[in-house]
C-alpha positions, 0 to 999 in steps of 0.5 A: 299142869300148866303155867300161870301168870298173875298180874297184881293191881295194874289198875288206874288208881294205882298207876295214873289215878290217886295213888299213881307214881311214875315207875308204875306207868313204866311197867305198862309195855313190859306187862303187856308183852309178857301177858300177850306171851302167856296167852299166846302159849295157851296158859291162864292169866289172873288180873286181880283188882284191888276193890273198895266200896263207898265205905272205905274210909271206915274200913281198917285199911281206909283208916290206915291209908285214907286215900279213896282209890279202886272203888268198884264201878269207877274208872280207877278200878279199871285195868290201866292202859293197853292191858284193858284189852285183855278184859274179855280175853280167852284164858283170862280170869279177872278177880276182885279182892277186897284186901291186900291178898286174895281171900281164902274163899277165892283162893279155894275156888281158884285151886279148884278151877285150875288144878295143878299148876306147874309154875306161878309167875306174879308181878305188879303193884305194890310190891311191899303191899300187895304183890308180897301178900299174894306171893304168900297166898299163892305159896299157902294154897298151891304148895307144889307149884314153882312160884317166881316173881318178875321184880322188873315188872313190879314196883312200889311208890318207894324204891327202898321198900320195893327192893326189901320186898323182894329180898323178903320174897326171895327168902321165902324161897321164891325165884325173883328176877330183877 
């Protein structure tokens, strides 16, 4: 049994690109430090990538959020800033996801690869969309793992929605640091 850190969608388009916002930029050093701590302790780190294709505007999400972002193969799809260093690092897993949460098929594969995980810590952006979706997904898949969210290393383009998302996450029995 070990620990897993999950970094949700810390990609160029969400930090400095088409959907970027100031608070996301401010998270870089803290996330970088947290990833290093996990890796130096021999734990795994999962990076999720919001992933879209040329037909994005024709999808359900694209019709509701008509801003092209995180297109596979684009600069916007890549990890932001110093986190790019971890692209080829040992003990990292890099997973493209085509929806807010990781697909059930990919969660099954992840559970089979990781086996039992004592604790799972999630952080990243956008807290009221992808972060909260993945908290629920991880709770449903790793039912005996302690789930924790680093609220101070997570953000939304809307501070009020960020706070509300953390409140909802906490109401799900998840420890949230702020």
